[in-house]
C-alpha positions as a Python dict, from the first residue, in 0.01 Angstrom:
ca = {
    (1, 'M'): (0, 0, 0),
    (2, 'T'): (320, -19, 220),
    (3, 'G'): (558, -318, 308),
    (4, 'Q'): (767, -256, 617),
    (5, 'A'): (1116, -381, 704),
    (6, 'P'): (1219, -557, 1049),
    (7, 'R'): (1280, -323, 1375),
    (8, 'T'): (1652, -270, 1403),
    (9, 'G'): (1748, -20, 1694),
    (10, 'G'): (1394, 46, 1817),
    (11, 'R'): (1268, 180, 1420),
    (12, 'L'): (1090, 48, 1234),
    (13, 'F'): (1148, 85, 841),
    (14, 'V'): (836, 165, 652),
    (15, 'L'): (870, 134, 219),
    (16, 'P'): (603, 313, 50),
    (17, 'A'): (529, 32, -154),
    (18, 'R'): (353, 188, -517),
    (19, 'P'): (194, -84, -801),
    (20, 'L'): (354, -63, -1116),
    (21, 'P'): (181, -103, -1413),
    (22, 'H'): (443, -348, -1482),
    (23, 'P'): (742, -487, -1270),
    (24, 'Q'): (1019, -267, -1225),
    (25, 'R'): (1401, -435, -1258),
    (26, 'H'): (1605, -348, -962),
    (27, 'L'): (2021, -454, -958),
    (28, 'A'): (2194, -512, -591),
    (29, 'I'): (2572, -580, -556),
    (30, 'L'): (2624, -830, -300),
    (31, 'A'): (2898, -916, -80),
    (32, 'Y'): (2946, -1241, 149),
    (33, 'D'): (3151, -1479, 328),
    (34, 'G'): (3071, -1793, 113),
    (35, 'T'): (3232, -2018, 343),
    (36, 'D'): (2879, -2168, 471),
    (37, 'F'): (2655, -2191, 191),
    (38, 'C'): (2660, -2431, -23),
    (39, 'G'): (2709, -2250, -262),
    (40, 'W'): (2473, -1923, -534),
    (41, 'Q'): (2225, -2116, -596),
    (42, 'V'): (1928, -2267, -432),
    (43, 'Q'): (1974, -2631, -333),
    (44, 'P'): (1738, -2886, -202),
    (45, 'R'): (1939, -2865, 115),
    (46, 'G'): (2205, -2644, 205),
    (47, 'R'): (2217, -2305, 288),
    (48, 'S'): (2205, -2063, -28),
    (49, 'I'): (2309, -1690, -93),
    (50, 'Q'): (2000, -1692, -341),
    (51, 'G'): (1774, -1865, -94),
    (52, 'E'): (1845, -1629, 203),
    (53, 'F'): (1856, -1281, -77),
    (54, 'E'): (1493, -1453, -212),
    (55, 'R'): (1384, -1480, 138),
    (56, 'A'): (1482, -1121, 262),
    (57, 'L'): (1369, -986, 12),
    (58, 'K'): (1020, -1129, 51),
    (59, 'K'): (970, -1049, 390),
    (60, 'L'): (1097, -757, 346),
    (61, 'T'): (803, -644, -6),
    (62, 'G'): (548, -935, 37),
    (63, 'H'): (640, -1011, -266),
    (64, 'H'): (853, -1338, -424),
    (65, 'A'): (1116, -1236, -643),
    (66, 'R'): (1343, -1466, -830),
    (67, 'A'): (1713, -1293, -765),
    (68, 'H'): (1939, -1317, -1084),
    (69, 'A'): (2290, -1348, -1004),
    (70, 'S'): (2588, -1266, -1250),
    (71, 'G'): (2717, -1635, -1173),
    (72, 'R'): (2669, -1902, -943),
    (73, 'T'): (2952, -1915, -733),
    (74, 'D'): (3026, -2280, -584),
    (75, 'A'): (3017, -2373, -179),
    (76, 'G'): (3314, -2211, 21),
    (77, 'V'): (3355, -1919, -252),
    (78, 'H'): (3361, -1597, -174),
    (79, 'A'): (3179, -1250, -381),
    (80, 'R'): (3341, -901, -291),
    (81, 'E'): (3136, -786, -585),
    (82, 'Q'): (2798, -1019, -687),
    (83, 'P'): (2568, -869, -925),
    (84, 'V'): (2188, -957, -862),
    (85, 'H'): (1884, -828, -1030),
    (86, 'F'): (1480, -873, -994),
    (87, 'D'): (1178, -737, -1082),
    (88, 'L'): (898, -600, -822),
    (89, 'S'): (574, -530, -973),
    (90, 'V'): (570, -208, -657),
    (91, 'R'): (759, 83, -627),
    (92, 'F'): (1027, 47, -353),
    (93, 'D'): (1281, 338, -275),
    (94, 'P'): (1608, 159, -334),
    (95, 'A'): (1819, 357, -45),
    (96, 'R'): (1530, 214, 234),
    (97, 'L'): (1518, -145, 45),
    (98, 'M'): (1905, -153, 112),
    (99, 'L'): (1867, -84, 455),
    (100, 'G'): (1565, -317, 444),
    (101, 'L'): (1748, -589, 311),
    (102, 'N'): (2024, -574, 534),
    (103, 'A'): (1855, -542, 826),
    (104, 'L'): (1727, -894, 763),
    (105, 'L'): (2010, -1052, 612),
    (106, 'P'): (2202, -1302, 785),
    (107, 'N'): (2591, -1131, 887),
    (108, 'D'): (2765, -1316, 591),
    (109, 'I'): (2571, -1154, 323),
    (110, 'R'): (2555, -730, 292),
    (111, 'V'): (2407, -567, 52),
    (112, 'L'): (2638, -322, -136),
    (113, 'S'): (2437, -12, -328),
    (114, 'V'): (2107, -97, -546),
    (115, 'R'): (1975, 100, -821),
    (116, 'L'): (1711, 65, -1113),
    (117, 'V'): (1809, -68, -1433),
    (118, 'S'): (1612, -132, -1773),
    (119, 'P'): (1399, -440, -1806),
    (120, 'G'): (1624, -568, -2061),
    (121, 'F'): (1921, -562, -1801),
    (122, 'H'): (2007, -885, -1671),
    (123, 'A'): (2321, -966, -1414),
    (124, 'R'): (2501, -1263, -1646),
    (125, 'Y'): (2422, -1189, -2012),
    (126, 'S'): (2482, -817, -1993),
    (127, 'C'): (2790, -881, -1847),
    (128, 'T'): (3109, -805, -2093),
    (129, 'E'): (3403, -900, -1830),
    (130, 'K'): (3451, -1088, -1445),
    (131, 'E'): (3732, -1077, -1220),
    (132, 'Y'): (3845, -1356, -986),
    (133, 'R'): (4061, -1319, -796),
    (134, 'Y'): (4237, -1648, -584),
    (135, 'F'): (4472, -1588, -212),
    (136, 'I'): (4694, -1832, -67),
    (137, 'L'): (4903, -1746, 237),
    (138, 'N'): (5214, -1884, 159),
    (139, 'R'): (5420, -2008, 464),
    (140, 'P'): (5530, -2264, 739),
    (141, 'V'): (5242, -2204, 950),
    (142, 'P'): (4924, -2116, 897),
    (143, 'D'): (4737, -1828, 1011),
    (144, 'P'): (4394, -1914, 1235),
    (145, 'C'): (4205, -1561, 1154),
    (146, 'L'): (4243, -1574, 751),
    (147, 'R'): (4183, -1991, 755),
    (148, 'R'): (3818, -1915, 565),
    (149, 'H'): (3975, -1664, 299),
    (150, 'R'): (4294, -1783, 234),
    (151, 'L'): (4477, -2093, 66),
    (152, 'W'): (4722, -2164, 313),
    (153, 'E'): (5076, -2368, 145),
    (154, 'H'): (5406, -2429, 390),
    (155, 'A'): (5568, -2509, 87),
    (156, 'P'): (5782, -2213, -63),
    (157, 'L'): (5645, -2095, -437),
    (158, 'D'): (5818, -1994, -741),
    (159, 'V'): (5593, -1672, -806),
    (160, 'A'): (5799, -1606, -1114),
    (161, 'A'): (5758, -1983, -1265),
    (162, 'M'): (5383, -1947, -1196),
    (163, 'A'): (5382, -1619, -1345),
    (164, 'A'): (5601, -1770, -1661),
    (165, 'A'): (5295, -2015, -1712),
    (166, 'A'): (5031, -1782, -1645),
    (167, 'R'): (5160, -1599, -1951),
    (168, 'R'): (5082, -1816, -2148),
    (169, 'L'): (4726, -1901, -2103),
    (170, 'V'): (4661, -1547, -2179),
    (171, 'G'): (4398, -1521, -2497),
    (172, 'R'): (4133, -1655, -2660),
    (173, 'R'): (4160, -2015, -2672),
    (174, 'D'): (3973, -2340, -2595),
    (175, 'F'): (3996, -2434, -2209),
    (176, 'A'): (3823, -2726, -2174),
    (177, 'A'): (4091, -2874, -2014),
    (178, 'F'): (4015, -2599, -1707),
    (179, 'A'): (3664, -2702, -1685),
    (180, 'A'): (3579, -2930, -1437),
    (181, 'N'): (3271, -3058, -1653),
    (182, 'P'): (3310, -2947, -2022),
    (183, 'N'): (3057, -3147, -2135),
    (184, 'R'): (2811, -2926, -1935),
    (185, 'E'): (2904, -2645, -2113),
    (186, 'V'): (2597, -2519, -2354),
    (187, 'S'): (2786, -2208, -2471),
    (188, 'G'): (3078, -2385, -2561),
    (189, 'T'): (3433, -2404, -2400),
    (190, 'V'): (3627, -2093, -2587),
    (191, 'R'): (3726, -1797, -2365),
    (192, 'N'): (3855, -1491, -2375),
    (193, 'L'): (4112, -1467, -2071),
    (194, 'T'): (4291, -1131, -2107),
    (195, 'R'): (4489, -1157, -1763),
    (196, 'L'): (4649, -1411, -1576),
    (197, 'D'): (4877, -1234, -1306),
    (198, 'V'): (5064, -1427, -1033),
    (199, 'H'): (5265, -1192, -751),
    (200, 'R'): (5378, -1214, -396),
    (201, 'R'): (5307, -954, -93),
    (202, 'G'): (5507, -1102, 204),
    (203, 'P'): (5379, -1404, 292),
    (204, 'E'): (5025, -1361, 20),
    (205, 'V'): (5096, -1447, -310),
    (206, 'T'): (4715, -1363, -508),
    (207, 'I'): (4589, -1500, -889),
    (208, 'V'): (4384, -1256, -1068),
    (209, 'A'): (4220, -1404, -1308),
    (210, 'V'): (3988, -1159, -1605),
    (211, 'A'): (3799, -1305, -1868),
    (212, 'D'): (3490, -1229, -2068),
    (213, 'G'): (3332, -1515, -1900),
    (214, 'F'): (3467, -1858, -1725),
    (215, 'L'): (3384, -2220, -1737),
    (216, 'Y'): (3321, -2427, -1468),
    (217, 'R'): (3566, -2407, -1156),
    (218, 'M'): (3816, -2297, -1455),
    (219, 'V'): (3948, -2061, -1203),
    (220, 'R'): (3979, -2303, -935),
    (221, 'S'): (4181, -2500, -1134),
    (222, 'L'): (4380, -2246, -1312),
    (223, 'A'): (4521, -2173, -959),
    (224, 'G'): (4505, -2611, -887),
    (225, 'F'): (4770, -2567, -1155),
    (226, 'L'): (4973, -2269, -1123),
    (227, 'L'): (5013, -2462, -786),
    (228, 'R'): (5164, -2745, -947),
    (229, 'V'): (5408, -2466, -1089),
    (230, 'G'): (5466, -2335, -857),
    (231, 'R'): (5572, -2622, -622),
    (232, 'G'): (5772, -2736, -886),
    (233, 'E'): (5593, -3050, -989),
    (234, 'L'): (5511, -2889, -1365),
    (235, 'P'): (5751, -2666, -1559),
    (236, 'P'): (5556, -2323, -1675),
    (237, 'E'): (5529, -2512, -2013),
    (238, 'A'): (5333, -2762, -1960),
    (239, 'A'): (5026, -2483, -1976),
    (240, 'D'): (5051, -2522, -2380),
    (241, 'E'): (5066, -2905, -2399),
    (242, 'I'): (4779, -2894, -2172),
    (243, 'L'): (4614, -2650, -2379),
    (244, 'R'): (4660, -2848, -2700),
    (245, 'G'): (4531, -3161, -2535),
    (246, 'S'): (4170, -3004, -2512),
    (247, 'I'): (4113, -3285, -2230),
    (248, 'R'): (4079, -3260, -1848),
    (249, 'T'): (4349, -3457, -1641),
    (250, 'A'): (4477, -3499, -1279),
    (251, 'R'): (4725, -3303, -1426),
    (252, 'V'): (4504, -2968, -1335),
    (253, 'P'): (4342, -2997, -1006),
    (254, 'T'): (4051, -2771, -893),
    (255, 'A'): (4202, -2574, -613),
    (256, 'P'): (3989, -2580, -312),
    (257, 'P'): (3727, -2303, -235),
    (258, 'Q'): (3807, -2111, 44),
    (259, 'G'): (4092, -1851, -183),
    (260, 'L'): (3847, -1815, -387),
    (261, 'F'): (3667, -1423, -442),
    (262, 'L'): (3420, -1298, -732),
    (263, 'W'): (3582, -939, -762),
    (264, 'R'): (3444, -740, -977),
    (265, 'V'): (3188, -783, -1296),
    (266, 'R'): (3168, -516, -1557),
    (267, 'Y'): (2915, -381, -1769),
    (268, 'P'): (2949, -199, -2112),
    (269, 'P'): (2801, 188, -2010),
    (270, 'A'): (2510, 121, -2261),
    (271, 'A'): (2334, -118, -2070),
    (272, 'F'): (2237, 153, -1766),
    (273, 'R'): (2147, 400, -2054),
    (274, 'A'): (1762, 264, -2046),
    (275, 'A'): (1731, 253, -1669),
    (276, 'A'): (1465, 376, -1510),
    (277, 'A'): (1518, 715, -1330),
    (278, 'G'): (1603, 651, -1007),
    (279, 'P'): (1862, 688, -712),
    (280, 'I'): (2132, 423, -630),
    (281, 'A'): (2165, 394, -262),
    (282, 'S'): (2505, 280, -133),
    (283, 'P'): (2666, 328, 196),
    (284, 'P'): (2830, 609, 312),
    (285, 'P'): (3223, 601, 201),
}
């Protein structure tokens, strides 16, 4: 049995595909520009990253496989590294799988690597830490080349005040006030925010958020609150009162999506130790 990828540059990728007694789990790392998508998850209407990836996977392998991401990014949100796992009941070489997928996927999605993992691995539930970064272009005139990947803020931001507010939010806390819909959080609203930094480099202000998990639109809510502090609309101490209230109010707006990137997802080494033996495919440096 063989699987075939599309012709690219006059060449045909032929993927050897041998049936397996049990499905084999794969982990792919995706990068994407989320501007023109309705988000990760397949929706009745709109173009989704999950839909494009599963469509390419079926064309390449001849098998429908459900793709599970580490988290569901919203419409307009980007990913530098988005782990995605999927199962195949036939054996494919990871290197050719990566090349074939990239030949089929649209230009705003790329597979950075593919590897075999153990059947118990889960892209979402096996992760121990996620890092998001929110980018703000803080200058009087916007940059049209960055409009899809930066929030433009023309008013000068007080980054020192933003950093002071951020420090008050670090720790294991109830972040219900920073969830767009706290009632949808079946696992509760307590999260361990281990890092929330704000720094400036020239006109660019970056917010770095690291936690064991995030609530629905939590990072954009943190960014929206810190922006209000940076504009002088709220003092850094407002963070304490908002946390204690545990209720979402208009004091915490949701920042626009274009500045947000899923930056990195971490897993414990044990998550890969029982992986089926096989190569890790990634582009040459």
